[in-house]
DOMAR-233013 format. One record per residue (C-alpha): residue number from 1; x, y, z. Coordinates in steps of 0.05 Angstrom, whole numbers, plus 5000, padded with zeros to 4 digits. Each point is the difference from the previous one (the first is absolute). Layout:
BEGIN
<atom NUM <X Y Z>> ...
// end
This chain:
BEGIN
<atom 1 <2913 4852 5028>> <atom 2 <5048 5054 4976>> <atom 3 <4992 5072 4975>> <atom 4 <5043 5051 4966>> <atom 5 <5014 5064 5034>> <atom 6 <5048 5044 4956>> <atom 7 <5059 4958 4985>> <atom 8 <4987 4954 5063>> <atom 9 <4961 4935 5006>> <atom 10 <4956 5000 5060>> <atom 11 <4982 4931 5029>> <atom 12 <4945 4981 5049>> <atom 13 <5027 4977 5066>> <atom 14 <5009 4923 5011>> <atom 15 <4972 4965 5061>> <atom 16 <5073 4998 5027>> <atom 17 <5003 5077 4991>> <atom 18 <4938 5010 5042>> <atom 19 <5019 4952 5056>> <atom 20 <5072 5021 5010>> <atom 21 <4984 5070 5030>> <atom 22 <4951 4969 5049>> <atom 23 <5046 4946 5021>> <atom 24 <5052 5050 5012>> <atom 25 <4952 5041 5041>> <atom 26 <4980 4940 5045>> <atom 27 <5076 4983 5011>> <atom 28 <5020 5068 5015>> <atom 29 <4943 5016 5044>> <atom 30 <5004 4937 5036>> <atom 31 <5077 5007 5008>> <atom 32 <4993 5071 5029>> <atom 33 <4947 4979 5052>> <atom 34 <5043 4939 5019>> <atom 35 <5062 5044 5010>> <atom 36 <4971 5063 5030>> <atom 37 <4931 4979 5025>> <atom 38 <4953 5060 5010>> <atom 39 <5058 5048 4988>> <atom 40 <4998 4977 4927>> <atom 41 <4953 5059 4984>> <atom 42 <5055 5049 5022>> <atom 43 <5036 4991 4934>> <atom 44 <5013 4926 4979>> <atom 45 <4931 4991 4969>> <atom 46 <5006 5066 4962>> <atom 47 <5065 4976 4970>> <atom 48 <4968 4935 4983>> <atom 49 <4943 5034 4963>> <atom 50 <5051 5044 4962>> <atom 51 <5041 4939 4979>> <atom 52 <4936 4966 4974>> <atom 53 <4981 5061 4960>> <atom 54 <5068 5000 4970>> <atom 55 <4992 4925 4982>> <atom 56 <4932 5015 4967>> <atom 57 <5030 5057 4960>> <atom 58 <5057 4953 4974>> <atom 59 <4947 4949 4979>> <atom 60 <4961 5058 4964>> <atom 61 <5065 5019 4963>> <atom 62 <5014 4929 4982>> <atom 63 <4931 4998 4969>> <atom 64 <5019 5055 4951>> <atom 65 <4973 5062 5035>> <atom 66 <5043 5062 4998>> <atom 67 <5026 5030 5064>> <atom 68 <4957 5063 4991>> <atom 69 <4937 4957 5005>> <atom 70 <5026 4971 5067>> <atom 71 <5016 5070 5022>> <atom 72 <4934 5026 4983>> <atom 73 <4963 4945 5038>> <atom 74 <5043 5015 5061>> <atom 75 <4980 5074 4994>> <atom 76 <4926 4981 4995>> <atom 77 <5009 4957 5061>> <atom 78 <5030 5056 5043>> <atom 79 <4947 5047 4971>> <atom 80 <4945 4956 5023>> <atom 81 <5019 5004 5073>> <atom 82 <5007 5076 5002>> <atom 83 <4936 5006 5042>> <atom 84 <5021 4947 5046>> <atom 85 <5069 5034 5009>> <atom 86 <4968 5066 5022>> <atom 87 <4948 4966 5045>> <atom 88 <5056 4961 5036>> <atom 89 <5042 5064 5011>> <atom 90 <4937 5037 5022>> <atom 91 <4985 4945 5049>> <atom 92 <5070 5002 5029>> <atom 93 <4995 5074 5009>> <atom 94 <4931 4993 5031>> <atom 95 <5022 4946 5051>> <atom 96 <5058 5045 5023>> <atom 97 <4956 5066 5008>> <atom 98 <4940 4959 5031>> <atom 99 <5046 4973 5052>> <atom 100 <5031 5071 5014>> <atom 101 <4932 5035 5001>> <atom 102 <4967 4951 5050>> <atom 103 <4952 4969 4950>> <atom 104 <5023 4929 5008>> <atom 105 <5016 5006 5075>> <atom 106 <4927 5027 5008>> <atom 107 <4974 4940 4963>> <atom 108 <5040 4953 5041>> <atom 109 <4979 5035 5065>> <atom 110 <4925 4998 4985>> <atom 111 <5006 4931 4971>> <atom 112 <5033 4974 5064>> <atom 113 <4941 5026 5039>> <atom 114 <4944 4972 4952>> <atom 115 <5023 4935 4967>> <atom 116 <4999 4936 5040>> <atom 117 <5053 4948 4987>> <atom 118 <4948 4945 4993>> <atom 119 <4967 5029 4938>> <atom 120 <5059 5046 4978>> <atom 121 <5018 4963 4937>> <atom 122 <4926 4994 4975>> <atom 123 <4989 5074 5016>> <atom 124 <5062 5019 4962>> <atom 125 <4975 4963 4939>> <atom 126 <4932 5032 5004>> <atom 127 <5026 5072 5009>> <atom 128 <5048 4992 4942>> <atom 129 <4945 4972 4956>> <atom 130 <4953 5060 5016>> <atom 131 <5057 5051 4988>> <atom 132 <5023 4966 4934>> <atom 133 <4929 4996 4974>> <atom 134 <4991 5075 5015>> <atom 135 <5062 5023 4967>> <atom 136 <5012 4944 4949>> <atom 137 <5073 4989 5013>> <atom 138 <5032 4942 5035>> <atom 139 <5068 5032 4999>> <atom 140 <4977 5066 5034>> <atom 141 <4960 4958 5052>> <atom 142 <5060 4958 5018>> <atom 143 <5047 5058 4999>> <atom 144 <4959 5043 5047>> <atom 145 <4949 4966 5047>> <atom 146 <5037 4934 4991>> <atom 147 <5067 5030 5027>> <atom 148 <4962 5023 5060>> <atom 149 <4966 4932 5013>> <atom 150 <5064 4963 4995>> <atom 151 <5030 5050 5051>> <atom 152 <4943 4989 5047>> <atom 153 <5008 4925 4992>> <atom 154 <5074 5008 5024>> <atom 155 <4977 5038 5060>> <atom 156 <4946 4947 5018>> <atom 157 <5050 4945 4992>> <atom 158 <4963 4972 4941>> <atom 159 <5034 4971 4939>> <atom 160 <5020 5052 4949>> <atom 161 <5000 4944 4946>> <atom 162 <4927 4980 5013>> <atom 163 <4980 5074 5005>> <atom 164 <5034 5014 4933>> <atom 165 <4961 4940 4970>> <atom 166 <4935 5030 5029>> <atom 167 <5017 5069 4972>> <atom 168 <5013 4970 4931>> <atom 169 <4939 4957 5003>> <atom 170 <4955 5061 5014>> <atom 171 <5036 5047 4953>> <atom 172 <4992 4951 4940>> <atom 173 <4927 4988 5016>> <atom 174 <4986 5074 4997>> <atom 175 <5044 5009 4936>> <atom 176 <4962 4944 4964>> <atom 177 <4930 5026 5016>> <atom 178 <5011 5074 4995>> <atom 179 <4979 5036 4935>> <atom 180 <5056 5048 5016>> <atom 181 <5055 4947 4993>> <atom 182 <5042 5007 4936>> <atom 183 <5012 4923 4997>> <atom 184 <4925 4986 5005>> <atom 185 <4985 5053 4944>> <atom 186 <5059 4973 4959>> <atom 187 <4975 4928 5006>> <atom 188 <4930 5016 4979>> <atom 189 <5025 5042 4940>> <atom 190 <5045 4943 4978>> <atom 191 <4945 4949 4998>> <atom 192 <4952 5051 4974>> <atom 193 <4947 4994 5056>> <atom 194 <4967 5055 5042>> <atom 195 <5040 5014 5059>> <atom 196 <4940 4994 5049>> <atom 197 <4980 4933 4968>> <atom 198 <5075 4981 5011>> <atom 199 <4994 5019 5072>> <atom 200 <4937 4962 5011>> <atom 201 <5031 4935 4973>> <atom 202 <5062 5012 5041>> <atom 203 <4957 5001 5062>> <atom 204 <4984 4927 4991>> <atom 205 <5071 4982 5013>> <atom 206 <5026 5061 5040>> <atom 207 <4946 5000 5054>> <atom 208 <5001 4925 5018>> <atom 209 <5079 5003 4999>> <atom 210 <5000 5061 5047>> <atom 211 <4949 4967 5048>> <atom 212 <5043 4938 5003>> <atom 213 <5061 5044 5015>> <atom 214 <4963 5040 5052>> <atom 215 <4981 4937 5036>> <atom 216 <5073 4974 4996>> <atom 217 <5023 5066 5030>> <atom 218 <4953 4996 5057>> <atom 219 <5021 4929 5014>> <atom 220 <5075 5019 4995>> <atom 221 <4987 5058 5049>> <atom 222 <4963 4956 5046>> <atom 223 <5051 4943 5005>> <atom 224 <5062 5037 4982>> <atom 225 <4996 5063 5040>> <atom 226 <5052 5051 5024>> <atom 227 <5067 4969 5014>> <atom 228 <5022 5040 5059>> <atom 229 <4966 5063 5008>> <atom 230 <4957 5014 5064>> <atom 231 <4958 5060 5021>> <atom 232 <5057 5031 5038>> <atom 233 <5045 4998 4936>> <atom 234 <4948 5031 4958>> <atom 235 <4985 5053 5050>> <atom 236 <5073 5021 5005>> <atom 237 <5007 5002 4923>> <atom 238 <4937 5041 4996>> <atom 239 <5029 5048 5054>> <atom 240 <5064 5005 4962>> <atom 241 <4967 5020 4936>> <atom 242 <4960 5051 5037>> <atom 243 <5062 5029 5029>> <atom 244 <5040 5004 4937>> <atom 245 <4943 5024 4951>> <atom 246 <4941 5045 5010>> <atom 247 <4946 4949 4987>> <atom 248 <4940 5035 4970>> <atom 249 <4950 4988 4944>> <atom 250 <5031 5057 4962>> <atom 251 <5057 4952 4985>> <atom 252 <4952 4958 4957>> <atom 253 <4986 5058 4953>> <atom 254 <5054 4974 4951>> <atom 255 <4959 4934 4995>> <atom 256 <4936 5040 4988>> <atom 257 <5035 5039 4946>> <atom 258 <5025 4938 4966>> <atom 259 <4931 4968 5005>> <atom 260 <4966 5062 4968>> <atom 261 <5052 5004 4941>> <atom 262 <4993 4926 4987>> <atom 263 <4923 5002 4997>> <atom 264 <5006 5060 4955>> <atom 265 <5042 4957 4952>> <atom 266 <5065 5039 5008>> <atom 267 <5061 4963 4972>> <atom 268 <5025 4956 5055>> <atom 269 <5070 5026 4999>> <atom 270 <4975 5072 5005>> <atom 271 <4952 4982 5057>> <atom 272 <5055 4965 5040>> <atom 273 <5050 5055 4991>> <atom 274 <4950 5056 5018>> <atom 275 <4982 4961 5061>> <atom 276 <5072 4989 5017>> <atom 277 <5020 5075 4993>> <atom 278 <4936 5021 5039>> <atom 279 <5018 4952 5056>> <atom 280 <5072 5028 5002>> <atom 281 <4974 5072 5005>> <atom 282 <4948 4983 5053>> <atom 283 <5052 4962 5041>> <atom 284 <5044 5062 5002>> <atom 285 <4946 5033 5040>> <atom 286 <4969 4946 5039>> <atom 287 <5061 4958 5016>> <atom 288 <5052 5055 5009>> <atom 289 <5045 4967 5053>> <atom 290 <5000 4936 4956>> <atom 291 <5021 5039 4939>> <atom 292 <5053 5038 5036>> <atom 293 <5030 4935 5029>> <atom 294 <4998 4968 4931>> <atom 295 <5038 5057 4968>> <atom 296 <5048 5002 5060>> <atom 297 <5027 5072 4982>> <atom 298 <4984 5042 5060>> <atom 299 <5022 5065 4967>> <atom 300 <4954 4993 4942>> <atom 301 <4939 5044 4999>> <atom 302 <4931 4970 5002>> <atom 303 <4981 5011 4928>> <atom 304 <5065 4971 4972>> <atom 305 <4996 4941 5052>> <atom 306 <4931 4982 4975>> <atom 307 <5019 5003 4927>> <atom 308 <5062 4959 5009>> <atom 309 <4960 4946 5043>> <atom 310 <4948 4996 4946>> <atom 311 <5051 4995 4945>> <atom 312 <5043 4948 5037>> <atom 313 <4940 4958 5022>> <atom 314 <4978 4994 4926>> <atom 315 <5070 4987 4974>> <atom 316 <5028 4952 5054>> <atom 317 <4944 4987 5046>> <atom 318 <4985 5017 5074>> <atom 319 <5044 4973 5056>> <atom 320 <4987 5000 5074>> <atom 321 <5044 4984 5060>> <atom 322 <4950 4999 5056>> <atom 323 <5034 4942 5041>> <atom 324 <4937 4956 4988>> <atom 325 <5022 4947 4949>> <atom 326 <4929 4984 4976>> <atom 327 <4980 5075 4987>> <atom 328 <5069 5013 4967>> <atom 329 <4995 4942 4952>> <atom 330 <4926 5018 4983>> <atom 331 <5015 5073 4985>> <atom 332 <5069 5001 4972>> <atom 333 <4977 4986 4928>> <atom 334 <4984 5027 4934>> <atom 335 <5035 5048 4950>> <atom 336 <5005 4994 4925>> <atom 337 <5068 4966 5005>> <atom 338 <4966 4941 5038>> <atom 339 <4964 4983 4935>> <atom 340 <5063 4995 4956>> <atom 341 <5012 4925 5009>> <atom 342 <4925 4989 4981>> <atom 343 <5007 5041 4938>> <atom 344 <5064 4961 4980>> <atom 345 <4959 4939 5010>> <atom 346 <4942 5024 4958>> <atom 347 <5043 5025 4943>> <atom 348 <5033 4932 4994>> <atom 349 <4938 4963 5002>> <atom 350 <4958 5039 4949>> <atom 351 <5060 5004 4952>> <atom 352 <5006 4924 5002>> <atom 353 <4925 4992 4992>> <atom 354 <4995 5047 4943>> <atom 355 <5053 4963 4959>> <atom 356 <4966 4935 5011>> <atom 357 <4932 5030 4979>> <atom 358 <5019 5044 4940>> <atom 359 <5045 4948 4966>> <atom 360 <4954 4941 5004>> <atom 361 <5034 4960 5054>> <atom 362 <4939 4997 5045>> <atom 363 <4949 4984 4945>> <atom 364 <5045 4945 4978>> <atom 365 <4986 4966 5066>> <atom 366 <4926 5020 5006>> <atom 367 <4972 4976 4931>> <atom 368 <5013 4925 5013>> <atom 369 <4963 5010 5068>> <atom 370 <4940 5029 4967>> <atom 371 <4997 4941 4952>> <atom 372 <5005 4950 5059>> <atom 373 <4946 5033 5039>> <atom 374 <4941 4959 4976>> <atom 375 <4946 5015 5052>> <atom 376 <4975 5063 5036>> <atom 377 <5034 4982 5064>> <atom 378 <5068 4985 4967>> <atom 379 <4993 5066 4962>> <atom 380 <4988 5038 5064>> <atom 381 <5058 4967 5032>> <atom 382 <5043 5019 4937>> <atom 383 <4981 5075 5006>> <atom 384 <5019 4998 5074>> <atom 385 <5066 4966 4985>> <atom 386 <5015 5050 4947>> <atom 387 <4981 5063 5046>> <atom 388 <5035 4976 5060>> <atom 389 <5060 4976 4957>> <atom 390 <5004 5070 4969>> <atom 391 <5000 5031 5071>> <atom 392 <5060 4955 5013>> <atom 393 <5041 5006 4937>> <atom 394 <4978 5071 4977>> <atom 395 <4996 5031 5071>> <atom 396 <4944 5047 4983>> <atom 397 <4925 4992 5013>> <atom 398 <4982 5040 4936>> <atom 399 <5035 4950 4955>> <atom 400 <4965 4944 5038>> <atom 401 <4934 5033 4987>> <atom 402 <5008 5023 4929>> <atom 403 <5029 4940 4969>> <atom 404 <4950 4947 5024>> <atom 405 <4945 5048 4979>> <atom 406 <5029 5007 4931>> <atom 407 <5020 4929 4993>> <atom 408 <4936 4963 5023>> <atom 409 <4946 5046 4980>> <atom 410 <4989 4971 4930>> <atom 411 <5003 4929 5032>> <atom 412 <4946 5018 5053>> <atom 413 <4958 5027 4942>> <atom 414 <5010 4938 4958>> <atom 415 <4978 4954 5057>> <atom 416 <4937 5042 5015>> <atom 417 <5026 5025 5066>> <atom 418 <4978 5070 5019>> <atom 419 <5055 5053 5003>> <atom 420 <4981 5016 5072>> <atom 421 <5029 4930 5018>> <atom 422 <5067 5018 4973>> <atom 423 <5001 5071 5033>> <atom 424 <4984 4968 5069>> <atom 425 <5052 4944 4988>> <atom 426 <5056 5049 4979>> <atom 427 <4987 5046 5058>> <atom 428 <5000 4942 5047>> <atom 429 <5061 4970 4969>> <atom 430 <5043 5060 4982>> <atom 431 <4983 5057 5048>> <atom 432 <4992 4967 5066>> <atom 433 <5062 4952 4993>> <atom 434 <5046 5056 4981>> <atom 435 <5020 5018 5074>> <atom 436 <5018 4927 5013>> <atom 437 <5061 5001 4957>> <atom 438 <5060 5036 5032>> <atom 439 <5030 5030 4935>> <atom 440 <4934 5019 4971>> <atom 441 <4988 5073 5002>> <atom 442 <4941 4993 5047>> <atom 443 <5036 4949 5045>> <atom 444 <5060 5045 5005>> <atom 445 <4957 5061 5015>> <atom 446 <4963 4966 5057>> <atom 447 <5061 4971 5032>> <atom 448 <5033 5068 4996>> <atom 449 <4944 5044 5029>> <atom 450 <4977 4949 5053>> <atom 451 <5069 4982 5023>> <atom 452 <4986 4926 4994>> <atom 453 <5034 4953 4949>> <atom 454 <4951 4972 4950>> <atom 455 <5017 4927 5018>> <atom 456 <4982 5015 5072>> <atom 457 <4930 5030 4986>> <atom 458 <4983 4954 4940>> <atom 459 <4970 4943 5041>> <atom 460 <4949 5049 5033>> <atom 461 <4974 5032 4936>> <atom 462 <4938 4957 5009>> <atom 463 <4958 5040 4950>> <atom 464 <5054 5003 4944>> <atom 465 <5007 4926 5005>> <atom 466 <4929 4981 5006>> <atom 467 <4975 5045 4940>> <atom 468 <5038 4964 4942>> <atom 469 <4983 4931 5030>> <atom 470 <4925 5017 5002>> <atom 471 <5005 5024 4929>> <atom 472 <5031 4938 4975>> <atom 473 <4950 4955 5041>> <atom 474 <4941 5037 4966>> <atom 475 <5032 4983 4934>> <atom 476 <5002 4925 5015>> <atom 477 <4932 4999 5032>> <atom 478 <4962 5048 4953>> <atom 479 <4978 5041 5058>> <atom 480 <4984 5071 4978>> <atom 481 <5028 4989 4931>> <atom 482 <4964 5041 4951>> <atom 483 <4991 4973 4928>> <atom 484 <4986 5038 4935>> <atom 485 <4994 4979 4927>> <atom 486 <5068 4972 4977>> <atom 487 <5035 5048 4952>> <atom 488 <5028 4985 4934>> <atom 489 <5077 4989 4997>> <atom 490 <5039 5064 4991>> <atom 491 <5030 5009 4928>> <atom 492 <5074 4989 4995>> <atom 493 <5041 5060 5022>> <atom 494 <4943 5031 5041>> <atom 495 <5018 5028 5067>> <atom 496 <4941 4972 5044>> <atom 497 <5011 5051 5052>> <atom 498 <4989 5058 4950>> <atom 499 <5068 5032 5016>> 
// end
């Protein structure tokens, strides 16, 4: 099909047009991983995504679109991640000041005393689930309490990869089942169901998936315990933290402030940055010696030293040279600049995904899949493949949520399937699989803040793997599949999503 735009003839993309960018992505991503291993996320994958975006742009130009349309799509792509950019920068600042102020050292100190290695992974998943359900944000949960729990794991000799998987499993359980979660609200709105009805339906897959994950974490903790840590090691590390920092519950006030702001629905970036600044100011008083050592300018007066320390911790992170390798590696982190590689990754991914979406390259592949999905089970499998595929090729969970909801809503109605089926399925397929893709905005974020590469924690995200599997199984078995009266086909040219 062709259309005329001014003096140009615009053509629909061919199947080859739709396949070429995806093949290029697979080849370049695979090549970067083969050549650089896990270091591919330090630049090579970002380069691959930019090249793929350029190829998609050339295809769009070949089909008759003017460059201004391509440029406008790129601008919309970058605009769509503005919130994520400020959240990432705020998290980087927060990690730096929380380390300097003693907030994370205090979490580690108390955690080493309370948490047993045998049930550590399961407890991590449960704690993160409760926190995320309370504040409605998987990113905030992972970037705060998750960082502390991964740090405790290192001190106990536990696996950081398994701990990160437990953090993400709990964080995404809470994110899915919280009415405060923006992805939960968005999914319900897209499919036009009540948000609380949507949460109830999600529980049918989320709760069993989390219980399964919780049991697996218990088994892993029991059979795959600490690697080398004994009681003496832990005691010496506890003593070292107590010698370096003033360990007091006052150090947890930044965490309390963040929780209060989140519950009161303050914007995530503002809540995170407020907590970061508060932690820095608090640390200037409660951790005076640590701050002076960090600034390393003996002649500077106390006020200026505190200001410089907070500023530096937010910009380039906190660093420590205590002589104890585990403590130094745990606490020498953070800063806004530590998020720049992640931002580069996200910009490349969403620009590529937006070009594929807005110029019909994705729909060219999806339309035949809808026609081929004859039964309910195959339709559910197709929705999952679409959402997960969009997480891979578009690199953004919002695209992976919005597009399946828009594309399949009319088909579900035509087949007499209640919209709550689609809202649950898109959340299970789009939201929870996003942190499993290294170049997805969520995967990049989790890897950056937890300090564990995506491909390392991926096998241990039991909840994130089990949720979509259960959703698809329900489609094939008919379990908890709600039916309604089949709808009449939409008139030609109607947008079924009402957008």
